[in-house]
ZABA-219434 format. One line per 4 residues: their letters; for each residue x, y, z of C-alpha. Coordinates in Angstrom, 3 decimals, decimal comma, always signed. Layout:
A) X/Y/Z | ...
***
This chain:
MEVV) +21,885/+38,684/+31,126 | +21,380/+34,796/+30,208 | +18,174/+33,464/+29,049 | +16,997/+29,648/+29,023
ASAP) +14,143/+28,651/+27,171 | +12,876/+25,120/+26,627 | +10,461/+23,634/+23,272 | +8,958/+19,534/+23,623
GKVL) +9,616/+17,004/+21,606 | +6,270/+15,785/+20,036 | +4,335/+12,158/+19,048 | +1,212/+12,564/+15,782
MTGG) -1,241/+10,206/+17,550 | -3,053/+10,749/+14,179 | -3,080/+12,232/+10,795 | -0,182/+10,175/+9,657
YLIL) +0,136/+11,333/+5,638 | -3,119/+13,271/+5,432 | -1,804/+16,072/+7,739 | +0,805/+17,108/+4,409
ERPN) -2,819/+18,200/+3,290 | -5,536/+20,797/+3,906 | -7,710/+20,672/+5,600 | -6,923/+17,086/+7,377
AGIV) -6,492/+17,548/+10,520 | -4,032/+15,754/+13,139 | -3,675/+15,104/+16,698 | -0,104/+15,783/+17,975
LSTN) +0,894/+15,319/+21,372 | +3,720/+17,411/+23,103 | +6,235/+15,826/+25,584 | +8,290/+15,850/+28,525
ARFY) +11,655/+15,516/+26,732 | +12,158/+19,004/+26,456 | +15,140/+20,832/+24,123 | +17,402/+23,585/+26,250
AVVK) +18,605/+26,351/+24,019 | +20,783/+29,076/+26,878 | +22,025/+32,099/+25,105 | +24,405/+34,731/+27,200
PIYE) +26,762/+37,455/+25,877 | +30,268/+36,249/+25,122 | +31,895/+39,174/+27,250 | +30,790/+41,636/+29,549
DVKP) +31,987/+44,972/+28,427 | +31,653/+46,586/+24,750 | +35,308/+47,500/+23,863 | +35,290/+50,746/+22,835
ESWA) +36,148/+49,925/+18,853 | +34,029/+47,377/+18,774 | +30,991/+49,399/+17,813 | +32,869/+49,734/+14,058
WSWT) +32,931/+45,987/+13,974 | +30,531/+44,794/+10,902 | +29,740/+41,522/+12,727 | +28,558/+39,849/+16,359
DVKL) +31,082/+36,933/+17,093 | +28,340/+34,426/+17,212 | +29,576/+31,242/+19,494 | +27,283/+27,638/+19,310
TSPQ) +28,171/+24,979/+21,867 | +26,802/+20,968/+21,477 | +28,188/+19,355/+25,289 | +26,034/+16,466/+24,042
LSRE) +27,930/+16,566/+20,419 | +31,410/+18,138/+22,569 | +31,203/+20,270/+19,623 | +32,086/+24,051/+19,954
SMYK) +31,735/+26,663/+17,119 | +32,653/+30,019/+16,009 | +30,890/+31,543/+13,363 | +30,642/+35,601/+12,304
LSRK) +27,357/+37,240/+11,511 | +27,292/+39,875/+9,543 | +25,387/+43,274/+10,808 | +24,618/+44,013/+7,775
HFTL) +23,080/+41,007/+5,990 | +22,438/+38,707/+9,464 | +24,053/+36,044/+7,414 | +26,743/+33,095/+9,300
HESR) +29,738/+32,507/+7,160 | +29,950/+29,290/+7,067 | +27,513/+26,587/+7,413 | +27,818/+23,476/+10,113
NPFV) +24,085/+22,820/+11,788 | +21,711/+24,540/+9,568 | +18,621/+24,278/+11,957 | +20,608/+26,657/+14,760
ENAI) +22,112/+28,599/+12,005 | +18,594/+29,681/+10,076 | +17,250/+30,569/+13,761 | +19,782/+32,682/+14,607
QYTV) +20,015/+34,604/+11,124 | +16,171/+34,656/+10,827 | +15,510/+35,838/+14,456 | +18,156/+38,027/+14,220
AAAH) +16,594/+39,953/+11,683 | +12,888/+39,324/+13,122 | +14,682/+42,050/+15,690 | +15,948/+43,880/+12,957
ATFD) +12,460/+44,392/+10,513 | +10,073/+44,953/+14,570 | +12,446/+47,377/+15,894 | +12,569/+51,271/+15,494
ENKK) +15,889/+53,708/+15,805 | +15,157/+53,459/+19,259 | +15,448/+49,951/+20,188 | +18,487/+49,399/+17,749
DALD) +21,176/+51,307/+19,571 | +20,804/+48,654/+22,452 | +20,289/+45,668/+20,278 | +23,323/+46,938/+18,673
KLFL) +25,231/+46,699/+22,284 | +23,864/+43,001/+22,439 | +25,382/+42,411/+19,220 | +28,962/+44,352/+19,894
QGLD) +28,624/+41,737/+23,431 | +28,528/+38,378/+21,342 | +26,313/+35,614/+21,059 | +26,744/+32,058/+23,518
ITIL) +24,628/+29,738/+22,697 | +24,224/+26,446/+24,388 | +22,055/+23,372/+22,726 | +21,061/+20,647/+25,376
GCND) +18,675/+17,853/+23,780 | +16,737/+15,272/+27,132 | +17,686/+11,879/+26,396 | +14,889/+11,458/+25,606
FYSY) +15,286/+12,250/+21,584 | +17,895/+9,273/+21,318 | +18,493/+5,928/+21,122 | +20,460/+4,694/+24,150
RNQI) +19,178/+0,781/+23,810 | +23,285/+0,053/+22,602 | +24,596/+1,168/+25,545 | +21,998/-0,164/+28,250
EAFG) +22,931/-3,735/+26,473 | +26,258/-2,897/+26,573 | +26,561/-2,762/+30,334 | +23,818/-5,757/+30,738
LPLT) +21,350/-4,113/+32,227 | +17,646/-5,511/+31,364 | +15,901/-3,196/+28,599 | +13,895/-1,095/+31,107
PEAL) +12,970/+2,240/+31,978 | +14,678/+2,074/+35,410 | +18,572/+1,613/+32,891 | +16,908/+4,754/+31,057
AALP) +16,777/+7,034/+33,939 | +19,855/+5,813/+35,520 | +22,115/+7,735/+32,730 | +23,346/+10,749/+33,035
PFAS) +21,513/+14,264/+32,364 | +22,266/+15,503/+28,611 | +24,054/+12,213/+27,466 | +27,350/+12,758/+25,446
ITFN) +26,311/+11,512/+21,617 | +28,888/+8,973/+20,219 | +30,709/+8,954/+17,244 | +31,230/+6,161/+14,574
SEEA) +35,052/+4,774/+15,267 | +36,185/+4,513/+11,845 | +35,384/+8,442/+11,082 | +35,808/+10,023/+14,596
YGGN) +39,170/+11,244/+13,321 | +37,880/+12,337/+10,030 | +35,929/+15,149/+9,461 | +32,965/+14,249/+9,366
CKPE) +32,579/+11,573/+11,830 | +28,596/+10,776/+11,973 | +26,608/+10,244/+15,536 | +26,125/+6,743/+16,634
VAKT) +23,647/+7,463/+18,469 | +19,883/+6,928/+17,035 | +16,974/+9,162/+17,590 | +13,334/+7,965/+17,978
GLGS) +11,286/+10,311/+15,849 | +10,223/+12,829/+18,760 | +11,109/+15,538/+16,399 | +14,605/+16,879/+17,961
SAAM) +15,595/+19,140/+14,588 | +11,605/+21,384/+15,696 | +12,175/+21,398/+19,389 | +16,178/+22,476/+18,842
TTAV) +15,238/+25,019/+16,357 | +12,004/+26,610/+17,966 | +13,875/+26,564/+21,587 | +17,023/+28,708/+19,673
VAAL) +14,331/+30,912/+18,436 | +12,636/+31,975/+21,440 | +15,034/+32,108/+23,622 | +17,325/+34,309/+21,031
LHYL) +13,674/+36,592/+20,578 | +13,146/+36,820/+24,491 | +17,176/+37,729/+25,361 | +17,164/+40,450/+22,215
GVVN) +13,934/+41,647/+23,377 | +11,487/+41,105/+20,790 | +9,300/+38,654/+22,723 | +8,705/+38,762/+26,594
LSTS) +7,689/+35,566/+26,907 | +6,667/+34,279/+30,317 | +8,591/+32,746/+32,808 | +6,014/+30,471/+34,191
SEDQ) +4,978/+27,593/+32,541 | +1,574/+27,111/+34,111 | +1,039/+30,528/+33,333 | +2,455/+30,768/+29,301
HQQN) +0,028/+27,899/+28,989 | -2,869/+28,569/+30,690 | -2,960/+33,051/+29,608 | -0,627/+32,934/+26,569
KNST) -1,937/+30,209/+24,458 | -3,310/+33,088/+21,901 | -0,165/+35,611/+22,149 | +1,226/+37,558/+19,616
DLDI) +4,863/+36,977/+21,381 | +4,699/+32,688/+20,909 | +2,860/+33,848/+17,328 | +6,451/+35,750/+16,442
VHMI) +8,423/+32,460/+17,432 | +6,039/+29,877/+15,673 | +6,106/+31,906/+12,445 | +10,431/+32,110/+12,377
SQSA) +10,615/+28,363/+14,131 | +8,477/+27,132/+11,010 | +10,257/+29,199/+8,433 | +13,422/+28,345/+9,511
HCIA) +13,209/+24,720/+10,469 | +12,036/+24,773/+6,359 | +14,645/+26,305/+5,086 | +17,128/+24,242/+6,537
QGKV) +15,264/+20,996/+5,718 | +14,578/+21,936/+2,353 | +11,211/+21,580/+1,849 | +8,255/+23,070/+3,500
GSGF) +6,836/+20,393/+5,843 | +3,416/+20,259/+6,933 | +4,747/+21,678/+10,254 | +3,204/+20,160/+13,330
DVSS) +5,928/+19,378/+15,056 | +6,996/+22,914/+15,235 | +3,579/+24,055/+16,098 | +3,778/+21,657/+19,343
AVYG) +7,246/+22,890/+20,240 | +5,246/+26,107/+20,444 | +2,326/+25,676/+21,486 | +2,103/+22,673/+23,046
SQRY) -0,556/+19,793/+23,180 | -3,261/+20,400/+19,624 | -5,638/+19,604/+16,831 | -3,201/+20,996/+13,923
VRFS) -4,448/+21,522/+10,251 | -1,252/+23,124/+8,429 | -0,785/+26,404/+7,106 | -0,633/+27,093/+2,811
PEVL) +2,993/+26,752/+1,583 | +2,534/+29,442/-0,146 | +3,066/+31,310/+3,652 | +6,615/+30,356/+3,186
SAAQ) +7,551/+31,631/-0,703 | +9,108/+34,849/+1,163 | +11,255/+32,357/+2,745 | +12,721/+30,419/-0,074
AAVK) +13,246/+33,726/-1,493 | +15,902/+34,187/+0,864 | +17,447/+31,310/-0,491 | +17,460/+32,995/-3,807
GMPL) +18,582/+36,517/-2,801 | +15,920/+38,554/-1,214 | +17,261/+40,713/+1,773 | +16,913/+38,722/+4,841
EEVI) +15,071/+41,720/+6,207 | +12,415/+42,004/+3,962 | +12,032/+38,266/+3,653 | +11,054/+38,378/+7,581
RNIL) +8,822/+41,067/+6,917 | +6,888/+39,277/+4,782 | +6,701/+36,469/+7,057 | +5,407/+37,739/+9,841
NGKW) +2,643/+39,674/+8,028 | +1,479/+36,665/+6,127 | -1,611/+34,645/+6,198 | -0,735/+32,310/+8,064
DHER) -3,865/+29,972/+7,857 | -2,755/+27,226/+9,920 | -5,703/+25,894/+12,271 | -4,665/+24,843/+15,904
TEFS) -7,196/+24,060/+18,749 | -6,115/+22,828/+22,368 | -5,996/+19,887/+22,827 | -4,510/+16,579/+25,432
LPPL) -5,042/+13,194/+26,084 | -8,298/+12,841/+28,303 | -7,442/+12,717/+32,280 | -6,304/+9,384/+34,068
MTLL) -4,798/+8,336/+31,189 | -0,864/+7,969/+30,322 | +1,111/+8,310/+26,582 | +3,422/+5,027/+26,788
LGEP) +6,069/+5,024/+24,045 | +8,189/+1,895/+23,207 | +11,965/+1,843/+20,763 | +11,566/-1,767/+18,851
GTGG) +15,522/-1,802/+17,834 | +14,598/-2,748/+14,891 | +16,032/-0,328/+12,888 | +14,749/+3,089/+11,589
SSTP) +12,609/+4,120/+8,408 | +12,857/+6,914/+6,530 | +10,120/+9,415/+6,486 | +10,808/+11,377/+3,524
SMVG) +10,441/+8,424/+1,173 | +7,696/+6,975/+2,799 | +6,041/+9,873/+2,326 | +6,994/+9,683/-1,372
AVKK) +5,982/+6,537/-2,567 | +2,590/+7,425/-0,581 | +2,397/+10,196/-3,271 | +3,508/+8,081/-6,198
WQKA) +0,604/+5,926/-5,157 | -1,711/+8,317/-4,650 | -0,929/+9,742/-8,492 | -1,196/+6,295/-9,313
DPEK) -4,218/+5,326/-8,148 | -6,401/+8,577/-7,154 | -9,901/+7,060/-6,718 | -8,824/+3,866/-4,472
SQET) -6,070/+6,109/-2,173 | -8,744/+8,464/-1,876 | -11,403/+6,274/-0,733 | -8,514/+5,239/+1,729
WRKL) -7,727/+8,513/+2,614 | -11,814/+9,401/+4,061 | -12,006/+6,068/+5,599 | -8,776/+7,263/+7,834
AEAN) -9,914/+10,545/+8,069 | -13,511/+9,406/+8,972 | -11,576/+7,637/+12,028 | -9,257/+9,869/+13,279
SELE) -12,749/+12,531/+13,752 | -14,281/+9,735/+15,362 | -11,172/+9,380/+17,553 | -10,610/+13,099/+18,186
TQFN) -14,618/+13,085/+18,968 | -14,266/+10,140/+21,873 | -11,827/+12,305/+23,022 | -13,284/+15,369/+24,110
MLRK) -16,811/+13,112/+24,918 | -14,050/+11,939/+27,667 | -12,130/+15,242/+28,614 | -16,051/+16,353/+29,147
LAKE) -17,333/+12,998/+31,137 | -14,561/+13,345/+33,421 | -15,173/+17,259/+33,642 | -19,008/+17,243/+34,547
HWDA) -19,023/+14,072/+36,219 | -15,399/+13,184/+37,786 | -16,239/+10,155/+40,272 | -17,871/+8,391/+38,237
YKCV) -14,956/+8,738/+35,673 | -13,155/+8,016/+38,345 | -14,456/+5,108/+38,939 | -14,582/+3,713/+35,540
IDSC) -11,260/+4,205/+34,910 | -9,870/+2,597/+37,475 | -12,171/-0,341/+36,780 | -11,374/-0,663/+33,428
SRLK) -7,409/-0,420/+34,228 | -7,580/-3,924/+35,318 | -9,452/-5,193/+33,290 | -9,405/-6,471/+29,660
PEKW) -11,738/-5,005/+27,282 | -14,410/-7,503/+25,996 | -14,952/-6,948/+30,241 | -15,368/-2,744/+30,274
MEGV) -18,860/-2,814/+30,145 | -19,593/-5,963/+32,504 | -21,503/-4,972/+35,274 | -22,011/-0,991/+34,606
TEPI) -25,864/+0,271/+34,773 | -25,588/+3,316/+35,578 | -25,861/+5,500/+32,682 | -22,933/+8,061/+33,711
KEAV) -20,503/+5,130/+33,720 | -21,718/+3,430/+31,061 | -21,148/+6,907/+28,694 | -17,446/+6,591/+29,808
VKAL) -17,503/+3,114/+29,209 | -19,218/+3,823/+25,573 | -17,148/+6,324/+24,574 | -14,173/+4,107/+25,844
LKAR) -14,808/+1,251/+23,652 | -15,817/+3,746/+20,554 | -12,116/+4,997/+21,084 | -10,941/+1,495/+20,694
NAML) -12,593/+0,832/+17,269 | -11,424/+4,157/+16,194 | -7,275/+3,719/+16,657 | -8,898/-0,016/+15,318
EIRN) -10,002/+1,239/+11,902 | -7,467/+3,461/+11,936 | -4,506/+1,101/+11,987 | -6,867/-1,140/+9,440
QMRT) -6,450/+1,981/+7,018 | -2,956/+2,542/+7,198 | -2,233/-1,006/+6,961 | -4,295/-0,842/+3,549
MGEA) -2,371/+2,251/+2,807 | +1,163/+1,247/+3,423 | +0,522/-1,952/+1,612 | -0,679/-0,407/-1,150
AGIP) +1,802/+1,850/-1,190 | +4,315/-0,644/-1,098 | +5,563/+0,482/+2,392 | +5,599/-0,902/+5,679
IEPE) +3,302/+1,559/+7,856 | +2,224/-0,713/+10,335 | +4,976/-3,702/+9,554 | +3,837/-7,837/+10,532
PQTQ) +5,747/-7,501/+13,746 | +4,184/-4,272/+14,710 | +1,042/-5,402/+13,435 | +1,176/-8,009/+15,964
LLDA) +3,288/-6,254/+18,945 | +0,467/-3,915/+18,978 | -2,918/-6,734/+18,829 | -1,111/-8,331/+21,965
TMDM) -0,675/-4,597/+23,424 | -4,243/-3,256/+22,740 | -5,486/-7,024/+24,306 | -4,067/-6,647/+28,130
EGVL) -6,190/-5,010/+30,506 | -6,112/-1,878/+30,799 | -5,105/-0,954/+27,317 | -6,992/+1,767/+25,597
LAGV) -5,488/+2,120/+22,349 | -1,286/+1,511/+20,908 | -0,590/+2,875/+17,395 | +2,310/+3,589/+15,315
PGAG) +2,993/+6,896/+15,494 | +3,813/+9,280/+12,170 | +4,165/+7,972/+9,482 | +4,593/+4,657/+11,494
GFDA) +7,356/+2,100/+9,828 | +9,767/+0,606/+12,566 | +11,069/+3,921/+14,347 | +8,395/+3,439/+18,283
VFAV) +4,796/+2,014/+18,835 | +3,045/+3,688/+21,169 | -0,150/+3,120/+22,976 | -2,546/+4,458/+26,174
TLGD) -2,965/+3,826/+29,114 | -5,931/+3,912/+31,682 | -5,167/+4,723/+35,439 | -2,270/+2,559/+36,871
SSGN) -1,966/-0,134/+33,972 | +0,964/+1,372/+32,147 | +3,194/-0,905/+34,105 | +2,065/-4,324/+33,034
VINA) +3,052/-2,581/+29,411 | +6,319/-1,770/+30,398 | +7,138/-5,477/+31,720 | +5,691/-7,132/+28,865
WSSH) +7,370/-4,599/+26,384 | +10,101/-5,036/+27,974 | +9,829/-9,155/+27,619 | +10,049/-8,687/+23,709
NILA) +12,939/-6,595/+23,657 | +10,610/-3,288/+23,355 | +12,100/-0,842/+25,196 | +10,268/+1,646/+27,386
LLVR) +10,702/+5,359/+26,975 | +11,191/+7,757/+30,005 | +8,872/+9,874/+27,507 | +4,956/+11,088/+28,899
EDPR) +2,611/+14,005/+26,990 | +3,146/+17,417/+28,346 | +0,851/+19,653/+26,546 | +3,009/+22,848/+27,549
GVCL) +4,706/+24,096/+24,641 | +8,249/+26,255/+24,278 | +8,752/+27,781/+28,269 | +11,138/+29,979/+29,548
ESGD) +13,272/+28,018/+31,956 | +14,791/+29,273/+35,443 | +18,197/+28,555/+34,475 | +20,277/+26,504/+32,892
PRCR) +19,039/+23,031/+33,683 | +22,807/+21,346/+34,147 | +22,637/+23,474/+36,487 | +19,824/+21,904/+39,005
DITS) +19,464/+18,447/+39,615 | +17,311/+17,780/+36,545 | +17,545/+13,869/+37,856 | +14,757/+14,634/+39,701
AVSS) +13,167/+17,846/+37,936 | +12,890/+15,649/+34,438 | +13,676/+11,920/+34,581 | +11,308/+11,714/+38,190
VNIK) +8,933/+13,491/+35,916 | +8,834/+11,057/+33,224 | +8,723/+7,791/+35,486 | +5,711/+8,450/+36,764
***
């Protein structure tokens, strides 16, 4: 038996910094960049003497890193004997403990047999999670999505040469900020929970998206993934990246950090099975509302190639500023929260107009996709079309205010939330035909920029970014969360199944 699960990466469009504190909301879009986890037995048959074993063999393979690790998992304490990849290891330990905590004695016999056959786990991440611009430039190719699409799927991640023969060689490839650790953790948890029979995830991603949005099974995947991810990180974050990896695009309000006090107790020695019971019975008070971009809009993500930013240190600087100047910081946060809410309101209005007046909506989007924003209202006389254009312009103004408040916050905290080069790029992008809005995702900095375009205008933005040394990634919004796959993604024509979808 083989189980393959996948979970998406994310783009936090609004809610940067604010999402760290309840009850502030953020809009997080899940993407078509996915992490895959393949789980199957190591041994076909259970040896007679193996029933006396007190451990389970676990084989963990990461082909992109050319790494394979063998572990012994204690069947009594559910702990692995050494640590190499804390995200995957915590995912394994928490999932196995969850199976024990939720099964009665009858089911535990079947579980024991699965454990005695060993766990063979392979993890694979789409190329979109990693930066390959150095390789593209080394080949003398232009910085275009086509050059990215020409890379083999699940391309190898190279290592720095100085330490290549040492024990601590580090990957050279930078990440693109899509939340690889959250997507990877969620994929491993989901695949293992399904393999062990704790949950029954849908094999059809469409069915899963439509019918299982509020299912108990997804909630279990979410609780275990959040716990494993927070412990691996060494801190209780806002959790929006894991939530979007499980449920897909959404409006998100974080859970109270206290809900994971049980998981933190595990680090101090509480038995893991007891910890998991506390987590599964905990008061998870996060809020999640379904959300996706309105029709005929495209999410674009660009990689400036100016070096990454450290999100934890930027968050630390903002918190320091909040303590030093509570009055000014509260005022900035209030204005930012209002602008975030306004953008969300206009997106909801546009989705409603698209649903109720499709022909008029489509006509406006087609027209605006060929015009600069200041000309969108020219010649529009029909009330419905006017309502669509007004909502588009209000969404733009909300994003301009969000950017303004994020810059104010950055200047006050002494960090580059929207650095000057990004400001110039985003202003130029927002001035182009068919561009609804542009900004820096998440905590900001130098990592990435995003844009939302109307109709068929994305090609112009991609070309303009390329001429400014910005590599447009293949990432697009895909509102689906975690789901089962029909097989190992390397065994199918993934180039057409994933990459061609990305290019649209």
